[in-house]
FINU-461436 format. One line per field, with one value per atom (N, C-alpha, C): atom name; x, y, z. Coordinates in Angstrom, 1 decimal, always signed. Layout:
// residues N
atom <- (CA	...)
c1 <- (X	...)
c2 <- (Y	...)
c3 <- (Z	...)
***
This chain:
// residues 185
atom <- (N	CA	C	N	CA	C	N	CA	C	N	CA	C	N	CA	C	N	CA	C	N	CA	C	N	CA	C	N	CA	C	N	CA	C	N	CA	C	N	CA	C	N	CA	C	N	CA	C	N	CA	C	N	CA	C	N	CA	C	N	CA	C	N	CA	C	N	CA	C	N	CA	C	N	CA	C	N	CA	C	N	CA	C	N	CA	C	N	CA	C	N	CA	C	N	CA	C	N	CA	C	N	CA	C	N	CA	C	N	CA	C	N	CA	C	N	CA	C	N	CA	C	N	CA	C	N	CA	C	N	CA	C	N	CA	C	N	CA	C	N	CA	C	N	CA	C	N	CA	C	N	CA	C	N	CA	C	N	CA	C	N	CA	C	N	CA	C	N	CA	C	N	CA	C	N	CA	C	N	CA	C	N	CA	C	N	CA	C	N	CA	C	N	CA	C	N	CA	C	N	CA	C	N	CA	C	N	CA	C	N	CA	C	N	CA	C	N	CA	C	N	CA	C	N	CA	C	N	CA	C	N	CA	C	N	CA	C	N	CA	C	N	CA	C	N	CA	C	N	CA	C	N	CA	C	N	CA	C	N	CA	C	N	CA	C	N	CA	C	N	CA	C	N	CA	C	N	CA	C	N	CA	C	N	CA	C	N	CA	C	N	CA	C	N	CA	C	N	CA	C	N	CA	C	N	CA	C	N	CA	C	N	CA	C	N	CA	C	N	CA	C	N	CA	C	N	CA	C	N	CA	C	N	CA	C	N	CA	C	N	CA	C	N	CA	C	N	CA	C	N	CA	C	N	CA	C	N	CA	C	N	CA	C	N	CA	C	N	CA	C	N	CA	C	N	CA	C	N	CA	C	N	CA	C	N	CA	C	N	CA	C	N	CA	C	N	CA	C	N	CA	C	N	CA	C	N	CA	C	N	CA	C	N	CA	C	N	CA	C	N	CA	C	N	CA	C	N	CA	C	N	CA	C	N	CA	C	N	CA	C	N	CA	C	N	CA	C	N	CA	C	N	CA	C	N	CA	C	N	CA	C	N	CA	C	N	CA	C	N	CA	C	N	CA	C	N	CA	C	N	CA	C	N	CA	C	N	CA	C	N	CA	C	N	CA	C	N	CA	C	N	CA	C	N	CA	C	N	CA	C	N	CA	C	N	CA	C	N	CA	C	N	CA	C	N	CA	C	N	CA	C	N	CA	C	N	CA	C	N	CA	C	N	CA	C	N	CA	C	N	CA	C	N	CA	C	N	CA	C	N	CA	C	N	CA	C	N	CA	C	N	CA	C	N	CA	C	N	CA	C	N	CA	C	N	CA	C	N	CA	C	N	CA	C	N	CA	C	N	CA	C	N	CA	C	N	CA	C	N	CA	C	N	CA	C	N	CA	C	N	CA	C	N	CA	C	N	CA	C	N	CA	C	N	CA	C	N	CA	C	N	CA	C	N	CA	C)
c1 <- (+149.1	+150.0	+150.8	+150.9	+151.7	+152.4	+154.0	+154.8	+154.2	+153.8	+153.5	+154.4	+154.5	+155.5	+154.4	+154.7	+153.4	+154.0	+152.8	+152.6	+153.6	+153.2	+153.6	+153.1	+152.0	+151.3	+152.3	+151.3	+152.4	+152.7	+153.3	+154.2	+153.6	+152.6	+152.8	+150.5	+150.3	+149.3	+147.9	+147.1	+146.7	+145.3	+145.4	+144.9	+143.3	+143.2	+141.8	+140.7	+139.7	+138.5	+138.1	+137.5	+136.8	+136.1	+135.5	+134.4	+133.9	+134.9	+135.0	+134.2	+133.6	+133.3	+134.6	+134.2	+135.7	+135.3	+135.6	+135.7	+135.9	+136.9	+137.6	+136.2	+135.7	+134.5	+133.0	+133.1	+131.8	+131.0	+131.5	+131.7	+132.1	+131.9	+132.4	+132.8	+134.0	+135.9	+135.7	+135.7	+135.8	+137.2	+137.8	+138.9	+139.1	+137.8	+138.0	+138.4	+139.2	+138.9	+140.3	+141.3	+142.9	+142.9	+141.7	+142.7	+143.8	+143.0	+144.0	+145.2	+145.6	+147.2	+147.8	+149.1	+149.9	+151.1	+150.2	+150.2	+149.6	+149.3	+148.4	+149.5	+149.6	+149.9	+148.5	+148.7	+147.2	+147.6	+147.6	+148.3	+146.9	+147.8	+147.1	+147.0	+146.1	+147.0	+145.4	+145.7	+144.9	+145.3	+144.4	+144.5	+145.8	+145.5	+145.6	+147.7	+147.9	+148.6	+150.0	+151.4	+152.0	+153.0	+152.7	+154.3	+153.5	+152.5	+151.2	+151.9	+151.6	+151.9	+153.2	+154.2	+156.0	+156.0	+154.8	+155.0	+154.5	+153.6	+152.1	+152.0	+153.4	+153.7	+154.5	+154.5	+156.0	+154.9	+154.2	+153.0	+152.5	+151.9	+151.1	+152.1	+152.9	+154.1	+154.7	+155.3	+154.7	+153.8	+152.4	+151.8	+151.3	+151.7	+151.6	+152.9	+154.2	+155.2	+155.1	+154.3	+154.0	+152.8	+151.8	+150.6	+150.3	+151.5	+151.6	+152.7	+152.8	+153.3	+152.1	+151.1	+150.1	+149.9	+150.6	+150.4	+149.3	+148.3	+147.4	+147.3	+146.8	+147.5	+145.4	+145.6	+144.5	+145.2	+145.0	+144.6	+143.5	+143.5	+142.0	+142.8	+141.6	+141.9	+140.5	+141.1	+140.2	+139.9	+140.2	+139.6	+139.3	+138.7	+137.4	+137.6	+136.5	+136.1	+135.5	+134.7	+133.8	+135.2	+136.0	+137.2	+138.8	+138.5	+139.2	+138.5	+138.1	+136.5	+138.0	+139.1	+140.3	+140.2	+139.8	+139.5	+138.6	+137.4	+136.0	+136.2	+135.0	+135.5	+135.3	+134.0	+134.3	+135.8	+136.5	+137.6	+138.8	+138.6	+139.4	+139.6	+138.3	+138.1	+138.7	+139.3	+139.4	+140.9	+141.3	+143.1	+143.4	+142.2	+142.4	+143.1	+141.7	+141.9	+142.8	+144.0	+144.7	+146.0	+145.9	+147.0	+147.3	+146.2	+146.0	+146.4	+145.1	+145.7	+145.3	+145.5	+145.0	+144.6	+144.8	+144.3	+142.9	+142.4	+141.1	+141.6	+140.7	+141.0	+139.5	+139.6	+138.3	+138.9	+136.7	+136.6	+136.4	+137.4	+136.5	+135.9	+135.0	+133.8	+133.7	+133.7	+134.2	+135.4	+136.0	+137.5	+137.9	+137.0	+137.2	+138.4	+138.6	+139.4	+140.9	+140.9	+141.8	+142.1	+141.5	+141.8	+142.1	+141.3	+141.8	+143.2	+144.1	+145.2	+146.2	+146.0	+146.2	+146.8	+146.6	+147.4	+147.2	+148.4	+148.5	+149.2	+149.5	+149.9	+149.3	+149.4	+149.8	+150.6	+151.7	+150.8	+151.7	+150.3	+151.3	+150.8	+152.1	+151.6	+152.2	+151.7	+151.5	+151.8	+152.4	+152.4	+152.3	+150.9	+151.1	+150.7	+151.0	+151.9	+150.1	+150.6	+149.2	+148.9	+149.4	+148.4	+147.3	+147.3	+147.2	+147.7	+149.1	+149.7	+150.8	+150.9	+151.6	+153.3	+153.9	+155.2	+155.9	+155.0	+156.4	+155.0	+155.7	+155.2	+156.0	+155.3	+156.5	+156.1	+157.2	+157.7	+157.8	+157.3	+157.8	+159.4	+160.3	+161.2	+161.8	+163.2	+163.5	+163.9	+162.7	+162.2	+161.1	+161.3	+160.9	+160.7	+159.6	+159.1	+160.8	+161.1	+162.5	+163.4	+163.5	+164.6	+166.3	+165.6	+166.9	+166.7	+166.1	+166.3	+165.3	+166.1	+165.1	+163.4	+163.0	+161.5	+161.8	+162.1	+162.3	+160.8	+160.7	+160.0	+160.8	+161.6	+163.1	+162.5	+162.4	+162.2	+161.2	+159.8	+158.9	+159.0	+159.4	+159.9	+160.7	+161.8	+163.2	+161.7	+160.8	+160.2	+159.3	+158.3	+157.6	+158.6	+159.5	+160.8	+161.0	+161.5	+161.8	+160.2	+158.9	+158.2	+157.6	+157.8	+157.9	+158.6	+160.0	+160.9	+160.5	+159.7	+159.4	+160.4	+161.0	+162.1	+161.3	+161.7	+161.3	+162.5	+161.8	+161.1	+162.2	+163.2	+164.8	+163.5	+163.8	+163.2	+164.0	+165.3	+165.6	+165.8	+164.6	+164.3	+163.3	+162.0	+160.9	+160.9	+161.1	+161.3	+159.7	+160.0	+157.9	+157.6	+157.4	+156.5	+156.2	+157.0	+156.2	+155.8	+154.2	+153.5	+152.5	+151.6	+150.4	+150.2	+149.1	+148.7	+147.0	+146.3	+145.0	+144.4	+143.2	+142.3	+141.0	+140.9	+140.2	+139.4	+138.3	+136.9	+136.7)
c2 <- (+112.8	+113.0	+114.0	+114.7	+115.7	+115.7	+116.0	+115.0	+115.8	+116.1	+116.5	+116.0	+116.6	+116.2	+116.6	+116.1	+116.4	+117.6	+118.3	+119.4	+118.9	+118.1	+118.1	+118.5	+117.8	+118.6	+118.2	+119.4	+119.8	+118.9	+118.7	+117.5	+118.2	+117.1	+117.5	+117.6	+117.4	+117.8	+116.1	+116.4	+115.4	+114.8	+113.9	+113.0	+113.0	+114.2	+114.6	+113.2	+113.3	+112.5	+112.3	+110.7	+110.4	+108.9	+109.1	+108.0	+108.0	+106.4	+107.1	+105.0	+104.7	+103.2	+102.4	+101.5	+101.0	+98.8	+99.7	+98.4	+97.3	+97.2	+95.7	+94.8	+95.6	+94.8	+95.4	+95.9	+97.1	+98.0	+98.4	+98.8	+100.1	+100.3	+102.1	+101.4	+102.9	+102.5	+104.0	+104.2	+105.1	+105.6	+106.4	+106.5	+106.6	+106.8	+106.6	+104.8	+104.0	+102.9	+102.5	+103.7	+104.1	+104.3	+104.2	+105.3	+103.8	+103.0	+101.7	+101.0	+102.0	+101.6	+101.7	+101.2	+101.7	+103.2	+102.7	+104.0	+103.9	+104.8	+104.6	+105.1	+104.4	+104.8	+104.9	+106.5	+106.9	+107.2	+106.6	+106.7	+106.8	+107.9	+108.1	+107.6	+106.4	+105.9	+105.7	+105.2	+104.9	+104.0	+103.1	+102.3	+102.0	+103.5	+103.7	+104.4	+105.1	+106.2	+105.0	+105.3	+104.7	+104.3	+105.5	+105.7	+105.1	+104.8	+103.8	+102.5	+102.2	+100.9	+100.4	+100.9	+101.1	+100.6	+100.9	+101.0	+99.6	+99.3	+98.7	+97.5	+96.6	+95.3	+95.3	+96.9	+96.9	+97.1	+98.6	+98.5	+97.0	+96.2	+95.2	+94.6	+94.7	+94.0	+94.8	+95.8	+96.6	+96.5	+96.4	+96.4	+95.3	+94.1	+93.1	+92.6	+93.2	+93.8	+94.1	+95.2	+95.8	+95.4	+95.6	+95.2	+94.9	+93.7	+92.6	+92.6	+94.5	+95.0	+96.1	+95.7	+96.8	+98.5	+98.3	+100.0	+99.5	+100.3	+100.3	+100.8	+100.2	+101.0	+101.0	+102.6	+102.6	+103.8	+102.8	+103.3	+104.1	+105.5	+105.9	+105.9	+106.4	+106.9	+108.1	+109.3	+110.0	+111.1	+110.2	+110.9	+111.0	+111.9	+112.2	+110.7	+109.8	+108.5	+108.9	+109.5	+110.5	+110.7	+110.7	+111.5	+109.9	+109.7	+108.4	+106.9	+106.3	+105.7	+104.6	+103.9	+102.8	+103.0	+104.2	+104.1	+104.2	+103.5	+103.8	+102.3	+102.5	+101.4	+100.2	+99.9	+98.7	+98.3	+98.9	+98.7	+98.3	+99.2	+99.4	+98.0	+97.4	+96.2	+95.4	+95.1	+94.2	+93.8	+94.9	+95.8	+95.2	+95.3	+95.6	+93.7	+92.6	+91.5	+91.3	+91.7	+91.0	+91.2	+91.8	+92.7	+91.9	+91.6	+90.9	+92.3	+93.1	+93.9	+93.8	+93.7	+93.4	+94.8	+95.6	+96.8	+97.3	+98.6	+98.5	+99.9	+99.9	+100.5	+101.1	+102.8	+103.8	+104.5	+104.9	+105.5	+107.2	+108.0	+109.7	+110.8	+110.3	+110.7	+112.1	+113.0	+114.0	+115.0	+114.3	+114.7	+115.1	+115.2	+116.1	+115.9	+114.3	+113.4	+114.0	+113.8	+114.2	+116.1	+116.1	+118.4	+118.0	+117.3	+117.5	+117.3	+116.0	+116.2	+116.6	+117.5	+118.2	+117.0	+116.5	+115.4	+116.3	+116.2	+116.4	+115.7	+114.0	+112.7	+111.7	+110.9	+109.0	+109.0	+108.3	+108.0	+109.1	+109.0	+110.0	+109.5	+109.3	+108.6	+109.8	+109.0	+109.7	+108.9	+109.0	+108.0	+108.3	+108.2	+108.9	+108.4	+108.9	+107.7	+107.6	+106.4	+106.2	+107.7	+108.3	+110.1	+110.8	+110.1	+110.3	+111.7	+111.8	+113.3	+112.9	+113.5	+113.8	+113.6	+112.3	+111.7	+112.1	+111.8	+111.9	+111.5	+112.3	+112.2	+112.8	+112.1	+112.0	+110.8	+110.4	+109.5	+108.6	+106.6	+105.9	+106.0	+105.4	+105.3	+106.3	+106.2	+106.9	+106.3	+104.8	+104.8	+105.3	+105.2	+105.9	+104.6	+105.3	+104.4	+104.2	+103.5	+104.2	+104.7	+105.0	+105.9	+104.2	+103.4	+102.2	+101.3	+102.2	+102.6	+101.4	+100.1	+99.0	+99.9	+99.1	+99.1	+98.7	+98.8	+98.8	+99.5	+101.0	+101.1	+101.9	+102.0	+102.3	+103.5	+104.3	+105.6	+105.5	+104.8	+104.6	+103.8	+102.5	+102.0	+102.0	+103.3	+103.7	+104.5	+105.5	+106.3	+105.4	+104.0	+103.3	+102.9	+102.5	+101.3	+102.5	+104.2	+104.7	+105.3	+105.5	+106.0	+104.6	+103.2	+102.8	+102.3	+102.5	+102.8	+104.2	+105.1	+106.0	+107.1	+107.3	+108.4	+109.2	+110.3	+111.7	+111.6	+111.4	+111.0	+112.9	+112.6	+114.0	+114.8	+116.2	+116.6	+116.6	+116.0	+115.8	+114.5	+113.2	+112.2	+112.2	+114.0	+114.2	+114.2	+113.8	+113.5	+113.9	+114.3	+114.7	+113.4	+112.7	+111.8	+112.7	+111.9	+112.3	+111.6	+112.0	+110.6	+111.4	+111.4	+112.0	+112.6	+114.3	+114.6	+113.7	+114.6	+113.5	+114.9	+113.6	+113.9	+114.8	+116.0	+116.9	+116.7	+117.0	+117.2	+119.3)
c3 <- (+133.4	+135.4	+135.4	+136.5	+136.8	+137.9	+137.9	+139.2	+140.1	+141.3	+142.4	+143.9	+144.2	+145.5	+147.0	+147.4	+149.0	+149.7	+150.2	+150.8	+152.4	+152.7	+153.9	+155.5	+155.9	+156.9	+157.9	+158.9	+160.4	+160.7	+160.9	+163.0	+163.7	+164.5	+165.7	+165.7	+164.0	+163.8	+164.2	+165.2	+165.1	+163.9	+163.9	+163.0	+162.9	+161.6	+161.1	+161.2	+161.2	+161.8	+160.9	+160.5	+158.8	+159.6	+158.6	+158.3	+156.7	+156.6	+155.0	+154.9	+152.9	+153.1	+153.2	+153.3	+153.2	+151.9	+150.9	+149.8	+149.6	+150.5	+151.4	+152.1	+153.1	+153.6	+153.5	+152.4	+152.2	+153.6	+154.5	+155.9	+155.6	+156.8	+156.6	+158.0	+158.1	+158.6	+159.3	+160.6	+161.6	+161.9	+161.7	+162.1	+163.8	+164.5	+166.2	+166.2	+164.8	+165.9	+165.2	+165.7	+165.6	+166.9	+167.3	+168.8	+169.9	+169.9	+170.2	+170.1	+169.1	+168.2	+168.7	+168.3	+168.7	+167.9	+166.1	+165.5	+164.1	+163.2	+162.4	+161.0	+160.1	+159.1	+158.0	+157.2	+156.3	+155.5	+153.7	+152.9	+152.1	+151.1	+150.1	+149.0	+148.1	+146.8	+145.5	+145.2	+143.9	+143.2	+142.6	+141.6	+140.3	+139.6	+138.0	+138.4	+139.0	+139.8	+139.0	+138.1	+138.4	+139.6	+140.2	+141.3	+142.5	+142.7	+143.5	+142.8	+141.7	+141.2	+141.1	+141.6	+141.5	+142.9	+144.0	+145.4	+146.2	+145.4	+146.1	+146.5	+145.9	+146.9	+148.0	+148.6	+149.0	+150.1	+149.8	+151.3	+152.2	+150.6	+151.2	+152.2	+151.7	+152.8	+154.4	+154.1	+155.2	+156.4	+155.7	+156.8	+156.9	+156.6	+157.2	+158.3	+158.0	+158.6	+160.4	+159.8	+161.3	+161.6	+161.1	+161.8	+163.0	+162.6	+164.2	+165.5	+164.8	+166.6	+166.5	+166.1	+166.8	+166.2	+164.4	+164.1	+162.8	+162.7	+162.0	+160.2	+159.3	+158.1	+157.7	+157.0	+156.5	+154.8	+153.6	+152.6	+152.2	+151.4	+150.8	+149.3	+148.7	+147.4	+147.4	+147.0	+146.3	+145.5	+144.3	+143.2	+142.1	+141.7	+141.1	+139.9	+140.6	+139.7	+138.3	+138.3	+136.9	+135.6	+136.2	+135.2	+135.2	+136.4	+136.3	+136.7	+135.6	+136.4	+137.0	+136.4	+136.9	+138.4	+139.3	+140.8	+141.2	+140.4	+141.1	+142.3	+143.4	+144.7	+144.1	+143.5	+143.1	+142.0	+141.6	+140.6	+142.4	+143.2	+144.1	+144.8	+145.2	+146.2	+145.3	+143.8	+143.3	+143.3	+143.1	+143.3	+145.3	+146.4	+147.4	+147.3	+146.3	+146.5	+146.1	+144.9	+144.3	+145.0	+145.9	+146.5	+147.5	+148.1	+149.2	+150.4	+150.4	+151.4	+152.5	+153.7	+154.7	+155.5	+155.3	+156.3	+154.7	+155.3	+154.9	+153.9	+152.5	+151.1	+151.5	+151.7	+151.8	+150.7	+150.4	+148.9	+150.1	+149.6	+149.9	+148.7	+148.7	+147.2	+147.4	+148.3	+148.7	+148.6	+148.6	+149.4	+149.7	+150.9	+152.1	+153.8	+152.9	+153.7	+153.5	+151.9	+151.3	+151.7	+151.6	+151.7	+153.4	+154.2	+155.9	+156.0	+155.1	+155.4	+154.4	+153.8	+152.7	+151.6	+151.4	+150.7	+149.4	+148.6	+147.0	+146.7	+147.1	+145.5	+145.9	+145.1	+145.0	+145.2	+145.8	+147.5	+148.3	+149.0	+150.5	+152.0	+152.1	+153.7	+155.2	+156.0	+157.6	+158.1	+159.1	+160.3	+161.8	+162.8	+163.6	+164.5	+165.5	+167.7	+167.6	+169.0	+169.8	+170.4	+170.1	+170.7	+169.9	+168.8	+167.1	+166.7	+167.3	+166.7	+165.3	+164.2	+163.0	+163.2	+163.5	+163.7	+162.4	+160.8	+159.5	+159.1	+158.1	+156.6	+155.6	+154.3	+153.2	+152.2	+152.2	+150.9	+151.7	+150.9	+151.4	+150.8	+150.6	+150.1	+148.9	+148.3	+147.3	+146.2	+145.7	+144.7	+143.8	+142.4	+141.5	+140.2	+139.5	+138.4	+137.8	+137.4	+136.3	+137.0	+138.2	+138.4	+139.4	+138.9	+139.5	+141.2	+141.5	+143.2	+143.7	+143.9	+145.0	+146.0	+145.6	+146.9	+148.0	+148.9	+150.3	+151.8	+151.2	+152.0	+153.1	+153.0	+154.1	+155.3	+154.4	+154.5	+156.2	+155.3	+156.1	+157.2	+157.1	+157.9	+159.5	+159.0	+160.2	+160.6	+160.0	+161.0	+162.0	+161.0	+161.9	+163.7	+163.2	+164.1	+165.1	+164.4	+165.6	+166.6	+165.5	+167.1	+167.3	+167.5	+168.5	+169.4	+168.9	+169.9	+171.4	+171.1	+171.7	+171.1	+169.9	+169.9	+169.2	+168.7	+167.5	+166.5	+164.8	+163.7	+163.6	+163.1	+162.9	+161.7	+161.5	+160.4	+159.1	+159.2	+157.8	+157.1	+158.3	+157.7	+157.0	+157.0	+157.3	+155.1	+153.8	+152.6	+151.9	+152.2	+150.6	+149.7	+149.8	+148.7	+147.1	+146.2	+144.8	+144.1	+143.4	+142.5	+142.0	+141.0	+140.6	+141.8	+140.5	+141.7	+141.7	+142.9	+143.7	+142.3	+141.9	+140.6	+141.3	+141.3	+142.3	+140.5	+141.7	+141.0	+140.5)
***
């Protein structure tokens, strides 16, 4: 495991389009379905990363809290499943069911979507406003495995609240996420 920070996609970037299989519903999911949302959180996660495992319950809760406010959540796994079989689509579905994910958990087999988002680590979070422009990218909060900081989702929650209130998110609030590197082919 190589501790890797976010690349920090430029603010204002238009949401890179994608059409990927959803391991939860066994259907295709298109980013076009996010157009009617008040905002969208795109997360790069996976099953095996200890940094994701550390925050996965808060991810599930945060989605439930904000979906009722019109914010859509989408998780994407782009890891090489040949070398990391714990991240295979069938196991993604099981994990999503165990954690009661109320959002799609997509499989990016080609890794093209991760590249389009400049994703570097798991977890990596991107917030897009209703105009589909990146308004926040980086970490969920300051908690990492073993650092003793409670998992609250405070940074991402604050960014979503500001976006919903029509406020911009200051640059000093934009802190990189840290986690395992994406397992490239």
